[in-house]
VMD Tcl script that builds the backbone (N, CA, C; Angstrom):
set m [mol new atoms 219]
animate dup $m
set s [atomselect $m all]
$s set {name element resname resid chain x y z} {
  {N N MET 1 A 88.344 -7.345 -171.803}
  {CA C MET 1 A 89.151 -6.761 -172.843}
  {C C MET 1 A 88.264 -6.459 -174.054}
  {N N THR 2 A 88.423 -5.262 -174.597}
  {CA C THR 2 A 87.668 -4.856 -175.774}
  {C C THR 2 A 88.501 -5.136 -177.017}
  {N N ILE 3 A 87.893 -5.756 -177.986}
  {CA C ILE 3 A 88.578 -6.039 -179.245}
  {C C ILE 3 A 88.057 -5.050 -180.286}
  {N N ASP 4 A 88.962 -4.240 -180.821}
  {CA C ASP 4 A 88.581 -3.283 -181.851}
  {C C ASP 4 A 88.362 -3.985 -183.179}
  {N N THR 5 A 87.378 -3.498 -183.906}
  {CA C THR 5 A 87.164 -3.932 -185.279}
  {C C THR 5 A 87.731 -2.842 -186.169}
  {N N TYR 6 A 88.564 -3.240 -187.105}
  {CA C TYR 6 A 89.174 -2.270 -188.006}
  {C C TYR 6 A 88.430 -2.256 -189.334}
  {N N LEU 7 A 88.110 -1.061 -189.777}
  {CA C LEU 7 A 87.395 -0.868 -191.033}
  {C C LEU 7 A 88.358 -0.319 -192.071}
  {N N SER 8 A 88.365 -0.905 -193.240}
  {CA C SER 8 A 89.215 -0.403 -194.321}
  {C C SER 8 A 88.687 0.947 -194.791}
  {N N ARG 9 A 89.494 1.638 -195.559}
  {CA C ARG 9 A 89.045 2.920 -196.100}
  {C C ARG 9 A 87.841 2.730 -197.010}
  {N N ALA 10 A 87.723 1.574 -197.644}
  {CA C ALA 10 A 86.568 1.296 -198.510}
  {C C ALA 10 A 85.313 1.001 -197.707}
  {N N SER 11 A 85.437 0.416 -196.509}
  {CA C SER 11 A 84.252 0.073 -195.715}
  {C C SER 11 A 83.877 1.150 -194.698}
  {N N ALA 12 A 84.786 2.050 -194.382}
  {CA C ALA 12 A 84.476 3.129 -193.426}
  {C C ALA 12 A 83.304 4.000 -193.895}
  {N N PRO 13 A 83.213 4.357 -195.195}
  {CA C PRO 13 A 82.051 5.138 -195.633}
  {C C PRO 13 A 80.716 4.419 -195.409}
  {N N ASN 14 A 80.694 3.090 -195.498}
  {CA C ASN 14 A 79.458 2.343 -195.229}
  {C C ASN 14 A 79.050 2.481 -193.772}
  {N N TYR 15 A 80.029 2.464 -192.885}
  {CA C TYR 15 A 79.761 2.657 -191.452}
  {C C TYR 15 A 79.152 4.039 -191.225}
  {N N LEU 16 A 79.723 5.063 -191.859}
  {CA C LEU 16 A 79.193 6.423 -191.711}
  {C C LEU 16 A 77.810 6.546 -192.339}
  {N N LEU 17 A 77.606 5.920 -193.488}
  {CA C LEU 17 A 76.310 5.979 -194.160}
  {C C LEU 17 A 75.219 5.326 -193.319}
  {N N ALA 18 A 75.549 4.258 -192.610}
  {CA C ALA 18 A 74.580 3.602 -191.733}
  {C C ALA 18 A 74.127 4.543 -190.620}
  {N N ARG 19 A 74.897 5.571 -190.367}
  {CA C ARG 19 A 74.547 6.578 -189.365}
  {C C ARG 19 A 73.987 7.839 -189.997}
  {N N GLY 20 A 73.731 7.784 -191.312}
  {CA C GLY 20 A 73.082 8.891 -192.006}
  {C C GLY 20 A 74.030 9.933 -192.563}
  {N N LEU 21 A 75.321 9.624 -192.623}
  {CA C LEU 21 A 76.302 10.595 -193.100}
  {C C LEU 21 A 76.993 10.061 -194.352}
  {N N ARG 22 A 76.914 10.821 -195.430}
  {CA C ARG 22 A 77.544 10.404 -196.690}
  {C C ARG 22 A 78.981 10.891 -196.724}
  {N N PHE 23 A 79.883 9.998 -197.020}
  {CA C PHE 23 A 81.298 10.318 -197.130}
  {C C PHE 23 A 81.923 9.307 -198.065}
  {N N SER 24 A 82.854 9.721 -198.891}
  {CA C SER 24 A 83.468 8.784 -199.828}
  {C C SER 24 A 84.860 8.362 -199.361}
  {N N LYS 25 A 85.304 7.232 -199.852}
  {CA C LYS 25 A 86.652 6.763 -199.516}
  {C C LYS 25 A 87.695 7.708 -200.092}
  {N N ASN 26 A 87.389 8.359 -201.214}
  {CA C ASN 26 A 88.324 9.318 -201.804}
  {C C ASN 26 A 88.502 10.534 -200.910}
  {N N THR 27 A 87.427 10.977 -200.294}
  {CA C THR 27 A 87.524 12.106 -199.378}
  {C C THR 27 A 88.320 11.713 -198.141}
  {N N LEU 28 A 88.106 10.509 -197.631}
  {CA C LEU 28 A 88.901 10.046 -196.490}
  {C C LEU 28 A 90.384 9.992 -196.854}
  {N N ALA 29 A 90.694 9.554 -198.063}
  {CA C ALA 29 A 92.088 9.505 -198.514}
  {C C ALA 29 A 92.680 10.910 -198.597}
  {N N LYS 30 A 91.907 11.853 -199.123}
  {CA C LYS 30 A 92.394 13.232 -199.218}
  {C C LYS 30 A 92.631 13.805 -197.831}
  {N N LEU 31 A 91.702 13.583 -196.909}
  {CA C LEU 31 A 91.856 14.112 -195.554}
  {C C LEU 31 A 93.051 13.478 -194.838}
  {N N ALA 32 A 93.374 12.240 -195.171}
  {CA C ALA 32 A 94.555 11.604 -194.593}
  {C C ALA 32 A 95.822 12.311 -195.062}
  {N N THR 33 A 95.757 12.912 -196.248}
  {CA C THR 33 A 96.909 13.622 -196.801}
  {C C THR 33 A 97.001 15.052 -196.288}
  {N N VAL 34 A 95.881 15.768 -196.302}
  {CA C VAL 34 A 95.906 17.192 -195.949}
  {C C VAL 34 A 95.562 17.462 -194.490}
  {N N GLY 35 A 95.011 16.476 -193.804}
  {CA C GLY 35 A 94.622 16.644 -192.400}
  {C C GLY 35 A 93.141 16.926 -192.258}
  {N N GLY 36 A 92.654 16.738 -191.057}
  {CA C GLY 36 A 91.258 17.019 -190.759}
  {C C GLY 36 A 90.350 15.803 -190.778}
  {N N GLY 37 A 90.879 14.654 -191.090}
  {CA C GLY 37 A 90.078 13.434 -191.143}
  {C C GLY 37 A 90.140 12.670 -189.837}
  {N N PRO 38 A 89.478 11.531 -189.808}
  {CA C PRO 38 A 89.484 10.706 -188.601}
  {C C PRO 38 A 90.844 10.031 -188.388}
  {N N GLU 39 A 91.108 9.695 -187.154}
  {CA C GLU 39 A 92.334 8.973 -186.813}
  {C C GLU 39 A 92.311 7.601 -187.478}
  {N N TYR 40 A 93.460 7.182 -187.975}
  {CA C TYR 40 A 93.553 5.863 -188.606}
  {C C TYR 40 A 94.905 5.245 -188.300}
  {N N ARG 41 A 95.015 3.976 -188.570}
  {CA C ARG 41 A 96.267 3.239 -188.423}
  {C C ARG 41 A 96.534 2.532 -189.743}
  {N N THR 42 A 97.787 2.183 -189.958}
  {CA C THR 42 A 98.117 1.467 -191.186}
  {C C THR 42 A 98.556 0.041 -190.872}
  {N N PHE 43 A 98.250 -0.825 -191.808}
  {CA C PHE 43 A 98.664 -2.221 -191.732}
  {C C PHE 43 A 98.895 -2.674 -193.158}
  {N N GLY 44 A 100.103 -3.091 -193.456}
  {CA C GLY 44 A 100.414 -3.509 -194.823}
  {C C GLY 44 A 100.270 -2.384 -195.830}
  {N N GLY 45 A 100.511 -1.154 -195.400}
  {CA C GLY 45 A 100.415 -0.010 -196.302}
  {C C GLY 45 A 99.008 0.490 -196.564}
  {N N ARG 46 A 98.029 -0.064 -195.863}
  {CA C ARG 46 A 96.631 0.366 -196.040}
  {C C ARG 46 A 96.109 0.998 -194.756}
  {N N ALA 47 A 95.194 1.936 -194.924}
  {CA C ALA 47 A 94.624 2.645 -193.780}
  {C C ALA 47 A 93.428 1.887 -193.225}
  {N N TYR 48 A 93.346 1.856 -191.894}
  {CA C TYR 48 A 92.223 1.230 -191.198}
  {C C TYR 48 A 91.743 2.148 -190.082}
  {N N TYR 49 A 90.427 2.200 -189.925}
  {CA C TYR 49 A 89.775 3.053 -188.943}
  {C C TYR 49 A 89.046 2.183 -187.927}
  {N N THR 50 A 88.968 2.664 -186.692}
  {CA C THR 50 A 88.115 1.989 -185.718}
  {C C THR 50 A 86.776 2.719 -185.693}
  {N N GLU 51 A 85.749 2.014 -185.270}
  {CA C GLU 51 A 84.437 2.648 -185.142}
  {C C GLU 51 A 84.506 3.809 -184.154}
  {N N ALA 52 A 85.261 3.631 -183.069}
  {CA C ALA 52 A 85.395 4.688 -182.057}
  {C C ALA 52 A 86.043 5.936 -182.652}
  {N N ALA 53 A 87.055 5.757 -183.502}
  {CA C ALA 53 A 87.720 6.903 -184.123}
  {C C ALA 53 A 86.778 7.628 -185.080}
  {N N LEU 54 A 85.991 6.879 -185.838}
  {CA C LEU 54 A 85.022 7.497 -186.744}
  {C C LEU 54 A 83.945 8.237 -185.963}
  {N N ASP 55 A 83.443 7.625 -184.888}
  {CA C ASP 55 A 82.428 8.271 -184.054}
  {C C ASP 55 A 82.959 9.553 -183.422}
  {N N ALA 56 A 84.197 9.522 -182.925}
  {CA C ALA 56 A 84.803 10.709 -182.300}
  {C C ALA 56 A 84.962 11.822 -183.329}
  {N N TRP 57 A 85.360 11.474 -184.541}
  {CA C TRP 57 A 85.537 12.462 -185.597}
  {C C TRP 57 A 84.200 13.094 -185.984}
  {N N VAL 58 A 83.165 12.273 -186.095}
  {CA C VAL 58 A 81.830 12.791 -186.414}
  {C C VAL 58 A 81.365 13.738 -185.316}
  {N N ASP 59 A 81.525 13.349 -184.055}
  {CA C ASP 59 A 81.121 14.210 -182.936}
  {C C ASP 59 A 81.858 15.538 -182.967}
  {N N GLU 60 A 83.111 15.496 -183.369}
  {CA C GLU 60 A 83.937 16.702 -183.448}
  {C C GLU 60 A 83.466 17.625 -184.566}
  {N N LYS 61 A 82.996 17.046 -185.651}
  {CA C LYS 61 A 82.613 17.817 -186.837}
  {C C LYS 61 A 81.166 18.318 -186.816}
  {N N LEU 62 A 80.274 17.594 -186.141}
  {CA C LEU 62 A 78.868 18.004 -186.125}
  {C C LEU 62 A 78.687 19.287 -185.327}
  {N N SER 63 A 77.815 20.137 -185.818}
  {CA C SER 63 A 77.514 21.370 -185.089}
  {C C SER 63 A 76.588 21.063 -183.918}
  {N N ALA 64 A 76.437 22.046 -183.062}
  {CA C ALA 64 A 75.459 21.937 -181.983}
  {C C ALA 64 A 74.060 21.967 -182.604}
  {N N PRO 65 A 73.073 21.410 -181.918}
  {CA C PRO 65 A 71.704 21.453 -182.454}
  {C C PRO 65 A 71.242 22.893 -182.668}
  {N N ARG 66 A 70.481 23.112 -183.727}
  {CA C ARG 66 A 69.959 24.443 -184.044}
  {C C ARG 66 A 68.473 24.349 -184.321}
  {N N ARG 67 A 67.805 25.449 -184.139}
  {CA C ARG 67 A 66.385 25.540 -184.456}
  {C C ARG 67 A 66.129 26.510 -185.618}
  {N N SER 68 A 67.161 27.261 -186.000}
  {CA C SER 68 A 67.018 28.245 -187.047}
  {C C SER 68 A 68.357 28.467 -187.733}
  {N N THR 69 A 68.300 28.873 -189.001}
  {CA C THR 69 A 69.544 29.209 -189.698}
  {C C THR 69 A 70.172 30.483 -189.142}
  {N N SER 70 A 69.409 31.239 -188.382}
  {CA C SER 70 A 69.954 32.468 -187.798}
  {C C SER 70 A 70.574 32.254 -186.429}
  {N N ASP 71 A 70.571 31.001 -185.923}
  {CA C ASP 71 A 71.244 30.718 -184.654}
  {C C ASP 71 A 72.732 31.032 -184.785}
  {N N VAL 72 A 73.309 31.545 -183.717}
  {CA C VAL 72 A 74.730 31.895 -183.710}
  {C C VAL 72 A 75.563 30.641 -183.884}
  {N N LEU 73 A 76.597 30.723 -184.722}
  {CA C LEU 73 A 77.482 29.587 -184.946}
  {C C LEU 73 A 78.396 29.363 -183.778}
}
mol reanalyze $m
mol bondsrecalc $m
mol representation Tube
mol addrep $m
């Protein structure tokens, strides 16, 4: 059985930063409102993210590898 670790909205940016991606908790909060952010769950009125959900969201958002700015998007 796999036990998920839940990251608060305040600690999720640290997880992303450890992977070289800067993101703020305020941006995560905005994306939770307007859409486009990582999947999260609530507990006691607070948002929590799993590492798997953050990783899946990053994979979804990252572009394919490029060698030039003129590569087709």
